[in-house]
C-alpha positions, 0 to 999 in steps of 0.5 A: 500500500503506497503511502500518500503524503498530505501537502504541507499547505493542507496540514497547515490549514487543518492545524489552523482550523483546529487552532494547533500550533505545530512545528515544521517537524510535527507538520511533516509527521502529521502529514505522513500519518494522515496519508497512511490513514487515508491509504487504509480507508482506500483499502477498506473502500475496495471491500465488496459490502453488497448485501451486508446490513449496516451495523449500528453498534457491536451488540444486537440491541433492540428498542425496549420502549413501549409504544405511545398508544399503549392504554395505561390505566390507574387502579383507583379510578380507571382513567387513562394516565394521559387524561389524568395528567391533562386534567391535573395540568394547571394551564391548558388550551383545548387539548394542548398543555401550556408551558412557560417559554424557555427561550 
């Protein structure tokens, strides 16, 4: 895998954007390192990934939250939880709950 060199002007611009003060020796080293990293990405780009599902993470996680339309009832009066919250809310406008502005 051929090692690419990143132009010193590109390294200087990246350092400026990141607000890094680099010496000339550090700039040369970073340019070489970035070239190696890009070469690795080029190799990865050659891999055939057709038909492979993308991964979100290393574990096969599943969403365990409940759906919003689940009917939650309280044992004391049989009212749905959403109805109880709306009824107890101090300031309403129709079906909407009015809250204080935060911005």
